[in-house]
N, C-alpha and C positions, 0 to 999 in steps of 0.2 A: 504494500500500500504506500502511495506517495505521500510526502509530507511537505508542508510549507512553513518555514520558521518553527519547526518542531511540532506543528499541529497536524494531526492526521486528517487526510482528505475524507470528506463525507461522501461515501460511494454513491448514494442516491442523488445527491446534488451534482456530483461530477457527471453521472449518467444523463441527468436532465440537460446540463449545459452541452454535453457532447451531442445529444440529439438535436438541440436547437441549432447548434453550429452546423451540423450535417444538413439539416433542412435549409438553412440560410444559404449554404454553399451551393445547393442544387438550383437556386434561383427559380426559374419558371418550369422546372422539371419536378413535378410532384412524385412522391415515393409511395410504394406499397408497404404494407406492414412487414412482410417477410424480408424485403430489401433492408429495411431499417434494423430489424432484428439481426440479420446476418452481418450487416456492416458494423454494428456495435457489439456483436457477440453476446447477445442476451436472449433469454427464452422469449418465444413469441408471445406468450401470455403476459409476461412482465412488460414487454414493449407495448402491448395493447393497453394495459392498465395505465401506463405512463402517458401514452398518447391521449387517452380519454380524459385524464386529469388536466393535461395542458390545453386540450380543446375547450374544456369547461371554463378555463381561466383566460382564454383568448390568445394563448401563446402559439397554438397550433390550429390550423383549420383543416377541414376535410370536405370532400365533394359530396354531392347529394347521395351517392351510393355508399359513402362511408368507407371506401376502399383506397382512396388516394389522400395523401397528407402533404401539407406545405406549411411554411412559416406563417404565424398569425399576426394580427394587427398590433398586438401588444408589443411585439418586437420593434415595430416602427415607433410606437409611442415612447418606449424606453430609449431608443436611439435618438429621437428628437430631443428628449430631456437631456441626454448627454451633450448634444451640440449646444442647446440653449444655456446650459450651466457652465460650459467651458469658457474661461475668460480669454484664452488665446484666440479661440474661434470668433468670439464677439469682436475682438480688436481687429482681426484680419479681414473680416467680411467687407467693411467699407473700402479697404485698400484693394481688394479684388475687383470691386466695382470701378475704382479709379483706373486700375490697369486695363480692365476690359474696355472702358470708354476710350482710353488713350490708344490702344492697339487694335481694337476690333477683333481680337482673337479669344480663344477659350482659355480661361485662367482657373487654376486649381490650387487648393490647399490640401496637403496630405500629412499623415502622421505615421511614423514607423511603428509597426506592431509585430514584433518578432522578426520574421524574414519577409514580411509583407508591408505594403503601405496601404493604409485605409484613407479613402478620400473623404474629407470632412466638409468641403465647400467647393462649389463650382459655379463659374459664370460662363455660360455658353456664348460662343460667337454668333453674331447675327448674320455673318457672311457664310458660315459653314454650319448647316443645320443638322448634320449627323452627330448624335450624342455619342462620344467615344468613352466617356467616363461619367460617373454619377456619384452622388453622396452615398456613402456606405459600401461602395465597391472596393474590393481588395485586389491588389496586383502584387506579384513578387517584386521585391525591391530591386532586383538586378535588371529588370526589363525597362524601366521608365525613368524619366527625368527626375521626378520627385525622389524615387528610391535611390537612384545613383548619387544624387546630391547629398543625401543623408548617409549613405554608405561611405562616401568620401570623407565624412567628418570623423570616421573611426579608423583605428589602426588596421592595416592590411591583414594582420594576424587574426582578426576577428571574422574574416571571410570564411564561410563554410566551404568545405571541399566540394568540387563539382562532381559530375556535370550538373548544370542548372537547366531548368525547364526552358524550352524554346517557345516563345510566343509567335515569333515570325522568323524567317530565314536570317534576319539581321541581329537576332538576340545573341548576346554573349553567353555561351554555354560552358565555357572553360574558366577555371579560376584565374589562370595566368592572363588571359585576355581581359577579363573584368578588372583585375588588379591594375593592369596597364592603363585602362580607361580611367580608373579612379585616380591614378597619379596625375593624369592630364587634367582632371576636374579640379584637383587640389591646386595645381599651378594656375589654372584659368580662373577659378573662383566660382564656377557654375558648371552644371552638367548639360550635356547634349544627348538626346535620345533620337537617333536617326532611324526611324521606322523599326525600332527594336520591340516596342510594345504593340503598335498598331501600324499596319502597312499604310503608306501614304501620309503619315503624320510625323512631324519633327517636334520634339519638345525641348524646352530650356528650363532647367530646374535650379532653384536657389534655396539653400538651407537657411533657416531662420535661427540665428545664433543667440537667442535670448536665454538659452540654457546650454550647458555643455555636458555631453555631446548633444548636438541639435537633435530634436525629436520631430520637428515640423519643417515643412518646406513648402514653397510655392512654385508654380510652373506656368509656362505659357505654351500652348499647343497650336501648331499652325500646319495647314496642308502643304505638302511639298510643292505643289503647283504655285503657291503664292509666296514661297520663301525666296525672295531675292536677297543678295548681299546687303542692300540698303535696309530692307525690312528686318533682317536678322540683327543688324547693328542697332536699329531702333528698339527692337524687342529687348536686347540685352541691356541697353541704357535705361529703359523705362523700368524693367524688372529689378535692376540694381537699386534704382531710386526707391521703388516700392519696398524692397527689402529693408533698406535703411530706415524708412518711415515706420515700418512695422516694429523693427527692433528698438527704435527709440521710444515707441509708444507702449511696448509690452511692460507689464509690471515686473519688478525684480522678483527673483525666486522666493524671497522671504515675505513678499507682499501678499501672497495668496497660498492656498493649500497646495502642497507639493505632492501630486498624485504619483503613484507608481503602478 
């Protein structure tokens, strides 16, 4: 049994969280009872009882036949509460608007969560209507501008061994190639994602250094077809200015609860 700070993990609570995370990761692909039981390695009867409990409380939903299961609306309500209560997100939001207005491109804020980046805020481009990311989406940190900007704030020794998941043919899948890219990011001061996460899209990521190591970053995503050298230069200049404004506005670590 796993422990955290010497406290034993509560098995039933851990199983509930694992189930919710599994359903959330499936997105628009609902699961059947047996699939969930097999995935989590629990008896079918126990899984059914857990699902019925969570359905009654709004954390899981089911179709009219009662045979398909998906994440429930209470997951959304809890996630919204997280965003509304986070002081960093509140500070960053108006600056995302400013960057979006200045550049006309899609602007993101993300936070490192283990080996992934979770998207916390997005301002979509009016020019490019395809939604490539959304609040609550998670992407592996090694594939995008947000994640690479944050990985570059850490020692190279912290990189996990590869191979890494490939999202496109341009994704770094080897540790050596990713480490070399991160060295360039440290020297440059920002990351570049050249169609590594989404084909046809280039991203520029900037770590927010109001804490060390940085946990949050902002990025600008632009279609390859619109990325001229002049536009890239303007994107970098505007996003650097936005980063400075955010960092100067963020409260000191001692001024707010320090969550872990």
